[in-house]
C-alpha positions as CSV (number, residue, x, y, z in Angstrom):
1,M,104.8,100.8,96.9
2,V,106.4,104.2,96.1
3,D,107.1,104.8,92.4
4,Y,110.5,106.5,92.8
5,A,111.2,106.6,88.9
6,K,107.9,108.4,88.6
7,R,109.1,110.8,91.1
8,R,112.3,111.3,89.3
9,A,110.5,111.8,85.8
10,S,108.3,114.4,87.2
11,L,111.4,116.2,88.6
12,L,113.2,116.1,85.1
13,D,109.9,117.6,83.4
14,G,110.7,121.0,85.1
15,V,114.5,121.0,84.7
16,D,116.4,122.5,81.6
17,A,119.5,120.7,81.8
18,D,121.0,117.2,81.0
19,A,120.9,116.0,84.6
20,F,119.9,117.1,88.2
21,L,122.4,116.5,90.8
22,I,121.8,116.0,94.6
23,A,124.9,115.9,96.9
24,D,124.5,115.0,100.5
25,L,127.8,114.4,102.0
26,D,129.1,115.3,105.3
27,R,132.7,115.4,104.0
28,I,131.7,118.2,101.4
29,L,128.8,120.0,103.1
30,P,128.7,121.5,106.6
31,Q,125.6,119.8,107.3
32,K,123.4,117.2,105.9
33,I,120.7,119.4,104.2
34,D,119.6,117.5,101.0
35,A,118.9,114.1,102.8
36,V,115.1,114.5,102.3
37,S,115.5,114.9,98.6
38,L,117.8,112.0,98.1
39,R,115.4,109.9,100.2
40,Y,112.4,111.1,98.5
41,L,113.6,110.4,95.0
42,T,115.2,107.1,95.6
43,G,114.3,105.8,99.2
44,Y,117.9,105.7,100.2
45,T,118.8,107.1,103.7
46,G,122.4,107.4,103.7
47,E,125.0,109.6,102.3
48,G,126.1,110.2,98.5
49,I,125.7,111.9,95.1
50,L,122.5,111.3,93.1
51,L,122.6,112.0,89.4
52,V,119.2,111.9,87.7
53,L,119.2,111.6,83.9
54,P,116.3,111.2,81.5
55,K,116.9,107.5,81.1
56,E,119.4,106.6,83.8
57,V,119.9,107.3,87.4
58,L,123.2,106.8,89.3
59,L,124.0,106.7,92.9
60,L,127.7,107.5,94.1
61,T,128.4,106.4,97.7
62,D,131.6,105.2,99.6
63,G,132.4,102.1,101.4
64,R,130.6,103.2,104.6
65,Y,127.3,103.2,102.9
66,L,127.6,100.7,100.3
67,E,126.0,97.7,102.3
68,Q,123.1,100.2,103.4
69,A,122.5,101.2,99.7
70,Q,122.4,97.7,98.5
71,H,119.7,97.0,101.1
72,E,117.7,100.1,100.5
73,V,117.9,100.4,96.9
74,P,119.1,97.1,95.4
75,D,117.8,98.3,92.0
76,L,119.5,101.5,91.8
77,P,122.8,101.7,90.0
78,L,125.8,102.3,92.2
79,S,129.3,103.8,91.5
80,P,131.5,103.1,94.6
81,A,133.6,106.1,95.6
82,T,137.0,106.0,97.3
83,F,136.2,109.3,99.1
84,D,137.3,111.0,96.1
85,Y,133.8,112.2,95.2
86,M,134.7,114.9,92.8
87,G,137.0,112.6,90.7
88,E,134.3,109.9,90.7
89,L,131.7,112.1,89.7
90,T,133.7,113.8,86.9
91,A,134.4,110.4,85.3
92,E,130.7,109.7,85.2
93,I,129.6,112.9,83.9
94,H,132.3,112.9,81.0
95,A,131.6,109.3,80.2
96,R,127.6,110.2,79.5
97,G,128.5,113.4,77.7
98,I,126.7,115.6,80.3
99,K,127.5,119.2,79.6
100,R,124.8,121.0,81.8
101,V,123.7,120.0,85.3
102,A,121.2,121.6,87.6
103,V,121.2,121.7,91.4
104,A,119.1,123.1,94.1
105,G,120.8,126.3,94.7
106,W,119.6,126.8,98.5
107,R,120.3,123.3,99.4
108,I,124.1,123.3,98.3
109,T,126.9,125.6,99.0
110,H,128.4,128.3,96.7
111,S,131.9,126.6,97.3
112,L,130.5,123.1,96.2
113,I,128.9,124.9,92.9
114,E,132.3,126.4,92.1
115,T,134.0,123.0,92.6
116,L,131.9,121.3,90.4
117,R,132.4,123.8,87.8
118,R,136.2,123.9,88.1
119,V,136.8,120.2,88.4
120,T,134.1,118.9,85.9
121,G,134.1,121.4,83.4
122,I,130.6,121.5,82.7
123,E,127.9,124.2,83.3
124,V,126.3,124.1,86.7
125,V,122.8,125.8,87.0
126,A,121.4,126.7,90.6
127,L,117.6,126.2,90.5
128,E,115.1,127.2,93.2
129,D,114.5,123.6,94.2
130,P,112.2,121.5,92.1
131,V,112.1,118.4,94.4
132,K,110.7,120.9,97.1
133,A,107.9,121.7,94.8
134,L,107.2,118.1,94.1
135,R,107.3,117.2,97.7
136,S,104.7,119.7,98.8
137,V,101.9,117.4,97.3
138,K,101.7,114.1,99.2
139,D,100.1,110.8,97.7
140,G,98.2,108.6,99.7
141,D,100.8,106.5,101.1
142,E,102.9,109.8,102.4
143,V,99.7,110.8,104.0
144,A,99.2,107.7,105.8
145,L,102.7,107.7,107.1
146,I,102.1,111.4,108.3
147,R,98.9,110.0,110.1
148,E,101.0,107.3,111.7
149,A,103.5,109.9,113.1
150,I,100.5,111.9,114.5
151,R,99.1,108.9,116.0
152,I,102.4,108.1,117.9
153,S,102.6,111.9,119.0
154,E,99.1,112.1,120.4
155,E,99.2,108.6,122.1
156,S,102.6,109.9,123.8
157,L,101.2,113.1,124.9
158,T,98.2,111.4,126.4
159,D,100.6,109.3,128.4
160,L,102.7,112.0,129.3
161,L,99.9,114.2,131.0
162,D,99.4,111.3,133.5
163,E,103.0,111.7,134.8
164,I,103.1,115.4,135.0
165,E,103.7,117.0,138.5
166,V,104.2,120.5,140.1
167,G,107.9,120.6,140.8
168,M,109.1,118.8,137.7
169,D,111.3,120.9,135.5
170,E,111.0,121.5,131.9
171,T,113.9,119.3,130.8
172,E,112.5,116.5,133.0
173,V,109.1,116.7,131.1
174,A,110.6,116.8,127.9
175,F,112.7,113.8,128.5
176,R,109.7,111.9,129.6
177,L,108.1,112.7,126.4
178,E,111.0,111.6,124.2
179,C,111.3,108.4,126.2
180,I,107.5,107.6,125.7
181,I,107.9,108.6,121.8
182,R,110.8,106.3,121.3
183,D,108.9,103.3,123.1
184,K,105.8,103.8,121.0
185,G,107.5,104.7,117.6
186,D,110.3,103.6,115.3
187,G,112.8,106.3,116.4
188,P,113.4,109.4,118.2
189,P,111.1,112.5,117.9
190,S,111.6,115.1,115.1
191,F,111.9,117.9,117.7
192,I,110.4,118.8,121.4
193,G,109.9,122.3,122.3
194,L,108.5,122.6,125.9
195,S,108.2,125.6,128.0
196,S,106.4,126.7,131.3
197,G,105.3,129.8,132.9
198,E,106.7,133.2,131.4
199,N,108.8,131.2,129.2
200,T,105.8,130.0,127.0
201,S,106.0,133.5,125.4
202,I,109.3,132.6,123.8
203,Q,108.5,131.1,120.5
204,H,111.2,128.6,119.9
205,Y,112.2,128.1,123.6
206,R,114.4,125.1,124.4
207,P,113.6,123.3,127.7
208,G,115.4,124.4,130.8
209,R,115.4,123.9,134.6
210,R,112.4,126.2,135.2
211,T,110.0,124.0,137.6
212,L,106.5,123.8,137.0
213,K,104.3,126.0,139.5
214,Q,100.5,126.2,139.9
215,G,99.0,128.8,137.6
216,D,101.5,128.2,134.8
217,F,101.1,127.7,131.2
218,L,102.8,124.5,129.7
219,L,103.2,124.6,126.0
220,I,104.3,121.5,124.1
221,D,105.3,121.8,120.5
222,F,106.6,118.4,119.3
223,G,106.3,115.9,116.8
224,A,107.3,112.1,116.4
225,Q,108.4,110.9,113.0
226,H,107.4,107.6,111.2
227,K,109.6,106.2,108.2
228,G,110.9,109.7,107.9
229,Y,107.6,111.6,107.8
230,N,106.8,114.1,110.6
231,A,104.0,115.1,112.9
232,D,104.1,118.8,114.1
233,I,101.7,119.4,117.3
234,T,101.3,122.2,119.8
235,R,99.1,122.1,122.8
236,T,98.9,124.5,125.6
237,F,98.0,123.3,129.2
238,S,97.3,124.9,132.5
239,V,99.3,123.5,135.4
240,G,96.5,123.5,138.0
241,K,93.5,125.9,137.7
242,P,93.9,128.6,135.2
243,T,93.2,132.2,136.0
244,A,90.5,134.2,133.9
245,K,93.1,135.8,131.8
246,M,94.7,132.5,130.8
247,Q,91.5,131.1,129.8
248,E,90.6,134.2,127.8
249,I,93.8,134.1,125.9
250,Y,93.3,130.3,125.3
251,D,89.9,130.9,123.9
252,V,91.0,133.5,121.3
253,V,93.7,131.4,120.1
254,L,91.3,128.6,119.9
255,R,88.9,130.6,117.6
256,A,91.9,131.8,115.6
257,N,93.0,128.3,114.9
258,C,89.6,127.3,114.0
259,A,89.2,130.3,111.5
260,G,92.6,129.6,110.1
261,I,91.6,126.0,109.2
262,E,88.3,126.8,108.0
263,A,89.7,129.0,105.4
264,L,91.8,126.3,103.9
265,R,90.5,125.3,100.4
266,P,92.2,124.0,97.3
267,G,93.0,126.6,94.5
268,T,93.2,129.4,97.2
269,S,96.1,131.2,98.6
270,G,97.6,130.4,101.7
271,R,97.4,133.9,102.6
272,L,93.5,133.5,103.5
273,S,94.2,131.3,106.3
274,D,97.0,133.4,107.8
275,T,94.8,136.4,107.4
276,A,91.5,134.7,109.0
277,A,93.5,133.7,112.1
278,R,95.3,136.9,112.5
279,D,91.7,138.8,112.2
280,V,90.4,137.1,115.2
281,V,93.5,138.0,117.3
282,A,93.3,141.5,116.0
283,A,89.8,141.8,117.1
284,S,90.6,140.8,120.6
285,P,92.4,142.6,123.5
286,Y,95.6,141.0,122.2
287,D,98.2,141.7,119.7
288,E,98.0,139.7,116.4
289,S,101.7,141.0,115.2
290,C,103.4,138.8,117.8
291,F,103.1,135.5,115.6
292,G,104.7,135.0,112.2
293,P,103.2,133.1,109.4
294,V,100.3,131.0,110.8
295,G,101.5,127.8,109.2
296,H,103.7,125.7,106.9
297,G,104.1,122.6,105.0
298,L,104.8,119.3,106.5
299,G,106.3,115.9,105.4
300,L,109.8,114.6,105.3
301,E,110.7,118.0,106.8
302,V,109.1,119.7,109.8
303,H,109.1,123.0,107.9
304,E,108.5,122.7,104.3
305,A,106.4,124.3,101.4
306,P,103.9,125.7,101.2
307,V,103.7,128.5,103.6
308,L,100.5,130.3,105.2
309,S,101.4,133.8,105.6
310,Q,100.8,137.5,104.3
311,R,103.6,137.3,101.8
312,T,103.0,133.8,100.3
313,T,102.6,133.3,96.5
314,D,101.9,129.5,97.4
315,T,98.5,128.1,95.9
316,L,97.1,125.2,97.8
317,Q,96.5,122.0,96.2
318,P,94.8,118.9,97.2
319,G,97.3,116.4,98.8
320,I,99.0,119.2,100.7
321,V,99.6,118.8,104.2
322,V,99.8,122.1,106.4
323,T,100.2,123.3,110.0
324,V,97.8,126.0,111.4
325,E,99.3,127.4,114.5
326,P,98.3,130.8,115.5
327,G,99.3,132.0,119.0
328,I,99.4,134.8,121.5
329,Y,102.8,135.9,123.2
330,I,103.0,138.1,126.2
331,P,106.6,138.8,127.3
332,G,106.7,138.4,131.1
333,F,103.5,136.7,131.3
334,G,103.4,133.6,128.8
335,G,101.8,132.6,125.7
336,V,99.4,130.2,124.1
337,R,99.8,128.4,120.7
338,I,97.3,125.6,119.3
339,E,98.7,123.7,116.2
340,E,96.7,121.2,114.1
341,D,98.0,119.0,111.0
342,V,95.6,119.6,108.2
343,L,95.3,117.8,104.7
344,V,93.9,120.0,102.1
345,T,91.4,117.8,100.0
346,D,89.6,118.1,96.8
347,D,86.6,119.9,98.4
348,G,88.2,121.4,101.6
349,Y,90.3,120.0,104.5
350,D,90.8,117.1,106.6
351,I,92.1,117.6,110.2
352,L,94.7,114.9,110.7
353,T,95.5,115.8,114.5
354,R,92.8,114.7,117.1
355,F,94.1,115.8,120.4
356,P,91.5,117.6,122.3
357,K,91.6,121.4,122.0
358,D,88.2,122.5,122.9
359,R,89.2,123.4,126.4
360,L,92.3,124.4,128.3
361,I,93.2,121.1,130.1
362,E,94.5,121.1,133.5
363,V,97.6,119.2,134.3
364,G,99.7,118.4,137.3
């Protein structure tokens, strides 16, 4: 069972303020960007404002979410808001004598920070994001949820491959994958990026109406989610028999992927993994500068801390889950990416993904 109180206590250990505030409201913020922090600290998946103090925690939410909150967080003190969140929050802050409150600066708008300062009359301090740092190291329960998201993803991909035929278009294949994931899991996929032929060189391509042809690369980057936790897997296939050049590119990326994983060790920089993968591609006939950071953290968000890149200052720790996803992308021809989800352990790493990558699998 998740110890949310322990998570909140750990959060406040590094916060120089009377309280930490999280706001996740579509009526105040243009998009829901702090839902993961709210969920991580409480288990609540609706909207509201969370106020975390050393000896108390308070959730403000409105009538749309009261019943949900009562079901999801029955032990959490609730303060019903009548859509005047700033007024309700001000009353709660003043009742507790709070003079200084901290927020995650990059997850909240400047306008809301200024509104908090003006309406409440207290000092508002914008921090980097202490919740993000906490979330980077997963406990055993979190790793188990990621493993289940990966299992759903890989079983879905296996089933999809039996359905792929020449002449199907990218959108059709992506739709079938989504349907399979919904059938096997507990909700929609986190995302599906699927491209074919020359489109596979576009790293963040959205499926279109291009039809699959013999001799195409087919790149599928996707992930199911399970109870909020995500998988993030990429595999590249050949529609029909691959050409010698396609096979050569795939083999280089496979070596780069393996090298990036081998470089993962606790206590080391994520830069080492990026360098190891990049060096393999740089020693080939292809250009290693075409891919960005070789990987990133994975959990409640598909992209979270740490980053595996040349500029990272992040140090790997046991319990961190990262992706390793080098690629080669040739405009007008196509590209290959292989992405694994990997747990950093006390003495090395554990590859969580199991879908075959040792060969360029033919489909269609």
